[in-house]
C-alpha positions in Angstrom: 87.5 105.3 100.5 88.3 102.9 97.8 89.3 99.2 98.5 92.7 100.0 97.3 93.0 102.9 99.9 91.7 100.7 102.8 94.1 98.0 101.7 97.0 100.6 101.9 96.0 101.9 105.1 95.5 98.5 106.7 98.7 97.3 105.3 100.7 100.4 106.7 99.1 100.0 110.0 100.1 96.3 110.3 103.6 97.1 109.0 104.1 100.0 111.4 102.8 97.7 114.1 105.1 94.9 113.5 108.0 97.4 113.0 107.5 99.0 116.4 107.1 95.5 118.2 110.0 94.2 116.4 112.4 97.1 117.3 111.2 97.1 120.9 111.8 93.2 121.2 115.0 93.3 119.3 116.6 96.4 120.9 115.0 96.3 124.4 114.2 92.6 124.9 113.9 92.7 128.6 111.5 95.6 128.7 109.5 93.8 126.1 109.4 90.6 128.2 108.4 92.8 131.2 104.8 93.1 129.7 102.8 90.7 131.7 101.1 89.0 128.7 104.6 88.4 127.0 106.5 87.2 130.0 103.4 85.5 131.7 105.4 84.8 134.8 108.0 82.4 132.9 111.8 82.6 132.9 113.4 85.5 130.9 114.8 84.5 127.6 116.8 87.3 125.8 117.6 85.2 122.8 113.9 84.3 122.3 112.8 87.9 122.7 115.5 89.2 120.1 114.5 86.4 117.7 110.8 87.4 118.0 111.9 91.1 117.4 114.0 90.0 114.2 111.0 88.1 112.8 108.6 90.9 113.4 110.9 93.2 111.6 111.1 90.7 108.7 107.3 90.6 108.6 107.1 94.4 108.6 109.1 94.5 105.4 106.9 92.3 103.3 103.8 94.1 104.8 105.5 97.5 104.0 106.3 96.6 100.5 102.7 95.5 99.9 101.4 98.9 101.0 103.3 100.5 98.0 103.0 97.5 95.6 99.4 96.9 95.8 99.2 93.9 93.4 96.9 91.0 94.4 99.9 88.5 94.8 102.0 90.8 96.8 99.2 91.8 99.2 97.8 88.2 99.5 101.2 86.9 100.1 102.0 89.5 102.8 98.8 89.0 104.5 99.2 85.2 104.4 102.6 85.6 106.0 101.2 87.7 108.8 98.2 85.4 109.3 100.5 82.2 109.5 102.0 84.1 112.6 98.8 85.8 113.9 96.4 82.9 114.0 98.8 80.5 116.1 99.9 83.4 118.2 96.2 83.7 119.3 95.8 80.2 119.9 98.9 80.1 121.9 97.7 83.0 124.1 94.1 81.5 124.5 95.9 78.3 125.8 98.0 80.2 128.3 95.3 82.5 129.7 95.8 81.0 133.3 99.2 83.1 133.5 97.2 86.4 133.5 94.7 88.2 135.7 91.3 88.9 134.4 92.2 92.5 133.8 95.2 91.4 131.7 93.1 89.0 129.5 90.8 91.6 128.0 93.4 93.9 126.2 95.4 91.0 125.2 92.6 89.1 123.7 91.3 92.3 121.9 94.6 93.0 120.5 95.4 89.4 119.3 91.8 89.0 117.8 92.2 92.2 116.0 95.4 91.0 114.6 93.7 88.1 113.1 90.5 90.1 112.0 92.3 93.0 110.4 94.3 91.0 107.8 91.3 88.7 107.1 89.2 91.7 106.3 92.0 93.1 104.2 92.3 89.7 102.4 88.6 90.0 101.2 89.3 93.3 99.9 92.0 91.9 97.5 89.2 90.5 95.5 88.6 94.0 94.2 92.2 94.3 92.9 91.6 91.6 90.5 88.4 93.1 89.0 89.4 97.0 89.0 92.8 97.8 87.7 92.8 101.4 88.7 96.3 103.1 88.4 97.7 104.9 91.4 
């Protein structure tokens, strides 16, 4: 597969994930909060959960658009927006691991690390967009 195709697949995956998480947190905040690594034995806050859902939906828009408008500035902006959230999100959860059982830590760290590595790999692939102007 070409770099452009990998970018589209990766961006579509990130957009779909953000959309699904956003809908879940916005429409069913208590259900989303009930996930052990979301609630972390802290008091429930519906407002915060719905705000998080709305933010995730907004992020899915820029990622979704970049899936179709595969231009360097668009793709890099979308990935930067996502990483500005994903990197601190990983760091925050690393600091709050004490709220989780060892069995809950592994899937959380896997998912949050992937949420940083995937866009970083995609960002590296954007270099090929500048040098190859293949029409789609």
